[in-house]
C-alpha positions in Angstrom: 7.6 -0.6 20.0 8.3 1.7 17.2 6.2 5.1 16.5 5.3 5.5 12.7 4.3 8.7 11.9 1.1 8.7 9.8 -1.7 11.2 8.6 -5.2 10.9 7.7 -6.6 14.0 6.0 -10.4 14.5 5.3 -11.8 17.0 3.1 -14.9 15.6 2.6 -17.9 17.9 1.7 -15.8 20.9 0.3 -15.8 21.9 -3.3 -12.4 21.1 -4.4 -11.9 20.7 -7.9 -8.3 20.4 -8.3 -5.8 18.6 -5.7 -2.1 18.1 -5.4 -0.8 15.3 -2.8 2.6 15.1 -4.8 5.3 14.4 -2.5 3.1 13.8 1.0 4.6 10.7 2.1 3.2 11.2 5.7 -0.3 10.8 4.4 -1.8 6.7 4.8 -5.4 7.8 4.4 -7.0 10.8 2.0 -11.1 11.1 2.5 -12.1 13.5 -0.6 -15.5 12.5 -0.9 -18.2 15.3 -1.8 -16.1 17.3 -3.7 -15.8 18.6 -7.5 -13.1 16.9 -8.6 -13.1 16.0 -12.2 -9.6 14.8 -13.5 -6.8 12.5 -11.4 -3.6 12.8 -13.5 0.0 11.3 -12.9 1.1 13.9 -11.1 -1.7 14.0 -8.2 -0.1 11.3 -5.8 2.9 11.3 -7.3 5.5 10.0 -4.7 2.6 9.2 -2.4 3.9 5.8 -1.2 2.5 5.4 2.0 -1.2 6.1 1.0 -3.6 2.4 1.8 -7.0 4.2 1.5 -8.1 6.6 -0.9 -11.7 7.5 -0.8 -12.6 9.9 -4.2 -16.1 8.8 -4.4 -19.4 11.5 -4.9 -16.7 13.7 -7.2 -17.3 15.0 -10.8 -14.1 12.7 -12.1 -14.3 12.0 -16.0 -10.6 11.3 -16.4 -7.8 9.2 -14.6 -4.5 9.0 -16.1 -2.7 5.6 -16.8 -0.2 5.7 -14.6 -2.2 8.0 -12.0 -1.9 5.5 -9.3 1.6 3.8 -9.8 2.9 5.3 -6.7 0.7 4.3 -4.4 2.1 0.7 -3.4 0.7 0.5 -0.7 -2.7 1.2 -1.5 -5.7 -1.5 0.0 -8.9 0.1 -0.8 -10.3 2.6 -3.2 -13.3 4.1 -3.7 -14.6 5.8 -6.8 -18.1 5.6 -6.9 -20.7 8.3 -7.9 -18.7 9.7 -10.5 -18.7 10.1 -14.4 -16.0 7.4 -15.4 -16.6 6.5 -18.9 -13.3 4.6 -19.7 -11.2 3.2 -17.3 -7.1 1.8 -18.6 -6.9 -2.0 -17.5 -3.8 -1.1 -16.4 -4.8 1.6 -13.6 -4.1 -0.4 -11.2 -1.6 -2.5 -12.1 1.1 -1.9 -9.5 -1.5 -2.0 -6.5 -0.9 -5.5 -5.7 -2.1 -4.5 -1.9 -5.5 -3.7 -3.5 -8.4 -5.9 -1.8 -10.9 -3.1 -2.7 -12.1 -1.2 -5.9 -15.1 0.4 -6.0 -16.6 1.6 -9.2 -20.2 1.6 -9.0 -22.1 4.3 -10.4 -20.3 5.5 -13.0 -21.3 5.8 -16.5 -18.5 3.1 -17.6 -18.7 2.1 -21.0 -14.9 1.1 -21.5 -12.4 -0.9 -20.2 -8.9 -0.5 -22.1 -6.4 -2.4 -22.7 
């Protein structure tokens, strides 16, 4: 059996305001809950093709760019509970064909944009 290199990153309960994992293609799980992250841009997870589990819960996320998760084609689960999301584009997760769990509870969602 072949050995595949994979990496889990846990940065739970820090004071991170800005994150950038661009090109981090060995990471398969990222836990970033309980930080102070406010925005997820198109570059935040660019070329992170292996991420299957992403926990961004309990942050201050107000804005997610439309194509922010496009390169996360192995994403199975994303947790965005307890943030400050008001709007979310309907196509924000359109390229995540393996996605089985999308948690958006306890936000302030008013609009799901087409």
